[in-house]
SEKE-121203 format. One record per residue (C-alpha): x, y, z; residue in three letters; residue number from 1. Coordinates in steps of 0.1 Angstrom, whole numbers, plus 5000, padded with zeros to 4 digits. Each point is the difference from the previous one (the first is absolute). Layout:
// residues N
     xx     yy     zz   kevex   padren
      X      Y      Z     ALA      NUM
...
END
This chain:
// residues 251
     xx     yy     zz   kevex   padren
   4837   4847   4597     MET        1
   4995   5035   4987     ALA        2
   4978   4992   4972     ASN        3
   4976   4982   5027     LYS        4
   4971   5023   5004     GLU        5
   4992   4982   5037     TYR        6
   5024   4987   5025     LEU        7
   4989   4973   5024     ASN        8
   5010   5006   5034     VAL        9
   5031   4976   5002     ASN       10
   5012   5019   4966     GLU       11
   4997   5034   5019     LEU       12
   5013   4990   5032     ALA       13
   5032   4983   4980     THR       14
   5006   5029   4979     LEU       15
   5003   5025   5033     PHE       16
   5018   4972   5016     GLY       17
   4971   5002   5029     LEU       18
   4980   4971   5016     ASN       19
   4968   4991   4992     VAL       20
   4984   5012   5033     GLN       21
   5012   5035   4995     THR       22
   4979   5004   4971     LEU       23
   4972   4985   5019     HIS       24
   5005   5024   5028     TYR       25
   5003   5028   4976     TYR       26
   4968   4989   4982     ASP       27
   4981   4995   5035     LYS       28
   5008   5036   5013     ILE       29
   4995   5017   4966     GLY       30
   5031   5012   4989     ILE       31
   5004   4978   4970     LEU       32
   4968   4980   4992     LYS       33
   5000   4976   4970     PRO       34
   4979   5014   4967     SER       35
   4983   4966   4999     TYR       36
   4993   4971   5022     ARG       37
   4987   4968   4986     ASP       38
   4964   4994   5015     PRO       39
   5003   4961   5001     LYS       40
   5034   4995   5015     ASN       41
   5008   5040   5014     GLY       42
   5033   4999   4982     TYR       43
   5012   5030   4996     ARG       44
   5011   5023   4965     LYS       45
   5021   5031   4999     TYR       46
   5002   5018   4968     ARG       47
   5037   5007   4988     PHE       48
   4996   5037   5005     ASP       49
   4994   4993   5039     GLN       50
   5038   4992   5002     THR       51
   5007   5038   5001     TYR       52
   4978   5006   5028     LYS       53
   5017   4972   5019     LEU       54
   5034   5011   4988     ALA       55
   4990   5033   5018     SER       56
   4988   4982   5033     ILE       57
   5033   4982   4998     ARG       58
   5019   5033   4997     TYR       59
   4983   5016   5027     MET       60
   5005   4969   5025     ARG       61
   5036   4999   4994     LYS       62
   4999   5041   5008     LEU       63
   4989   4986   5034     GLY       64
   4962   5013   4996     TYR       65
   4973   4983   5020     SER       66
   4970   4983   4984     ILE       67
   4977   5027   5013     GLU       68
   5026   5024   4984     ALA       69
   4999   4980   4965     VAL       70
   4966   5001   5001     ARG       71
   4999   5038   5007     ASP       72
   5024   5007   4973     PHE       73
   4976   4979   4975     GLN       74
   4976   5028   5004     ASP       75
   5023   5027   4989     THR       76
   4988   5014   4968     LYS       77
   5026   5028   4994     SER       78
   5040   4991   4989     PRO       79
   5007   5032   5024     ASP       80
   4982   4983   5028     GLU       81
   5020   4966   4994     ALA       82
   5035   5018   4996     LEU       83
   4990   5019   5032     LYS       84
   4997   4971   5020     ARG       85
   5030   4982   4986     LEU       86
   5020   5033   5012     LYS       87
   4986   4993   5029     GLU       88
   5006   4964   5004     ARG       89
   5035   5007   4986     SER       90
   5007   5024   5034     ALA       91
   4985   4976   5022     ALA       92
   5022   4972   4987     ILE       93
   5030   5024   5002     HIS       94
   4992   5007   5038     ALA       95
   4999   4964   5006     GLN       96
   5032   4995   4985     TRP       97
   5015   5027   5020     GLU       98
   4985   4986   5032     GLU       99
   5012   4964   4991     MET      100
   5036   5014   4991     MET      101
   4997   5018   5036     ARG      102
   4990   4971   5017     ILE      103
   5031   4975   4980     ASP      104
   5026   5029   5010     HIS      105
   4984   4992   5035     ALA      106
   5005   4964   5000     ILE      107
   5036   5004   4987     LEU      108
   5011   5023   5025     ARG      109
   4988   4972   5024     LYS      110
   5016   4974   4985     ILE      111
   5035   5019   4996     GLN      112
   4998   5016   5039     PHE      113
   4995   4962   5013     ILE      114
   5025   4984   4976     GLU      115
   5027   5029   5012     ASP      116
   4989   4999   5036     SER      117
   4998   4959   5003     LYS      118
   5040   4996   4995     ALA      119
   5005   5018   5032     GLY      120
   4979   4984   5023     ILE      121
   5015   4986   5031     ASP      122
   4978   4986   5031     TYR      123
   5031   4990   5019     GLU      124
   5026   5031   4997     ASN      125
   4995   5039   5007     ILE      126
   5024   5028   4981     GLN      127
   5003   5035   4995     VAL      128
   4989   5015   4965     VAL      129
   5004   5033   4989     LYS      130
   4969   5012   4980     TYR      131
   4996   5030   4979     PRO      132
   4971   5022   5003     GLU      133
   4967   4982   4988     ARG      134
   4965   5011   4991     LYS      135
   4966   4989   5009     TYR      136
   4963   5011   5000     ILE      137
   4985   5001   5031     PRO      138
   4967   4979   5003     ILE      139
   4994   5003   5036     GLY      140
   4982   4977   5027     ALA      141
   4990   4965   4993     GLU      142
   4967   5008   4998     GLU      143
   5008   5022   4966     GLU      144
   5023   4973   4988     LEU      145
   4978   4979   4975     TYR      146
   4977   5027   4987     ALA      147
   5027   5018   4979     GLY      148
   5024   4988   4972     GLU      149
   5033   5005   5013     SER      150
   4997   4971   5023     PHE      151
   4996   4972   4971     TYR      152
   5023   5023   4972     PHE      153
   5033   5005   5024     TYR      154
   5019   4983   5027     PRO      155
   4986   5002   5032     THR      156
   5018   5018   5030     ILE      157
   4990   5004   5035     VAL      158
   5011   5026   5023     PHE      159
   4998   4986   5036     TYR      160
   4999   5022   5029     GLY      161
   4999   4994   5036     GLU      162
   4966   5001   4998     ASN      163
   4992   5005   4963     SER      164
   4997   4983   4967     LYS      165
   4999   5018   4969     GLU      166
   5001   4987   4966     PHE      167
   5015   5011   4968     GLY      168
   5013   4990   4962     ALA      169
   5033   4998   4992     LEU      170
   5013   5019   4966     LEU      171
   5025   4979   4985     THR      172
   5005   5015   4964     ASP      173
   4962   5005   4997     ALA      174
   4985   5032   4987     VAL      175
   4973   5008   5027     PRO      176
   4961   5007   4993     GLU      177
   4993   5037   4990     GLU      178
   4997   5021   5032     ASN      179
   5015   4974   5026     ALA      180
   5015   5011   5032     GLU      181
   5037   4988   5000     ILE      182
   5018   4998   5030     ARG      183
   5038   4989   5005     THR      184
   5017   4976   5024     ILE      185
   5029   5014   5010     PRO      186
   5035   4988   4985     ALA      187
   5021   4986   5031     GLY      188
   5015   4971   5014     THR      189
   4976   4968   5012     TYR      190
   4999   4971   5020     VAL      191
   4984   4977   4979     VAL      192
   4986   4966   5006     GLY      193
   4970   4976   4987     TYR      194
   4970   4986   5012     HIS      195
   4987   4967   4987     LYS      196
   4962   4990   5007     GLY      197
   4965   5021   5009     ALA      198
   4999   5034   5008     TYR      199
   4984   4996   5033     GLU      200
   5032   4986   5013     GLN      201
   5028   5025   4984     ILE      202
   5005   5020   5037     GLN      203
   5020   4967   5008     ASP      204
   5023   5009   4971     SER      205
   4999   5040   5012     PHE      206
   5011   4989   5031     LYS      207
   5029   4978   4986     ARG      208
   5014   5029   4975     ILE      209
   4997   5027   5032     LYS      210
   5020   4979   5021     GLU      211
   5026   4993   4975     TRP      212
   5002   5035   4993     GLY      213
   4998   5010   5035     ARG      214
   5031   5021   5002     ASN      215
   4993   5019   4966     LEU      216
   4978   5028   5011     ASN      217
   4972   4989   4978     LEU      218
   4972   5022   4990     GLU      219
   4963   4990   5016     ASP      220
   4984   4994   4965     THR      221
   5000   4968   4984     ILE      222
   4996   4993   4966     LEU      223
   4989   4965   4986     ALA      224
   5000   4997   4962     LEU      225
   4980   4971   4986     ASN      226
   5021   4977   4974     ILE      227
   4977   4966   5002     ILE      228
   4965   5013   5008     ASP      229
   4963   4986   4993     GLN      230
   5004   5010   4962     PHE      231
   5026   4970   4990     VAL      232
   4992   4977   5033     GLU      233
   4971   4988   5011     GLN      234
   5014   4983   5037     GLU      235
   5006   5029   5025     ASN      236
   5027   4981   5019     ASP      237
   5023   5005   4963     ASN      238
   4995   5038   5003     TYR      239
   5036   5015   4997     SER      240
   5003   5037   5015     THR      241
   5034   5021   5002     ARG      242
   5002   5017   5030     ILE      243
   5021   5036   5002     GLU      244
   5008   5020   5031     ILE      245
   5019   5033   4990     ARG      246
   5029   5008   5020     ILE      247
   4997   5035   5013     ALA      248
   5023   5028   4986     ASP      249
   5029   5011   5026     THR      250
   5010   5035   5005     LYS      251
END
């Protein structure tokens, strides 16, 4: 094939592992037009040296350039300008890679947290558990929950007061994003139970757990930690939430 002066569209497509429709599209938008078209039957003919141009297009598409960017790149006359654009693309790919790795780490954190927490789910029994100090990123009220990243990248915790509800993002082994405010959940002994179902009914579980620990000098704030939530379960009747109420320190 290397000795041929012209290639038809099927030969060129086969050479590059493309379908014919892709070459028709490149012809239509003007980034690779055949050097000759038979006036009788419209068959396309490509000079063999057009393989270099198609190789350049394929290279740029594999680097993630859009069709418009490929067209723009073809107008580049200077090798220095071409190198500059490749460097810019390299930087953009690296930034995308870092973002994808950050998202992957968030997914792995979710998986690990859920798998570790599922083993302890017990909807029937309530127990007393000692926890070390834990760290979290404060998010704020529900109106602030969905706009930021923390809600999506970390396990969600909710602090229920008598007339308040504040959200946070639990830090397990994660390194928080730069400049994130970090607060702590105090170490201590907690009364722990579980709620199954929608969050709208969680107050019933609060009452049940508080009644169980009525003689234990419980603090007023109730901590609810989402284990099975909307990110892994479509039916809110199957949500699972761990409820923790700290036993006040005695002096």
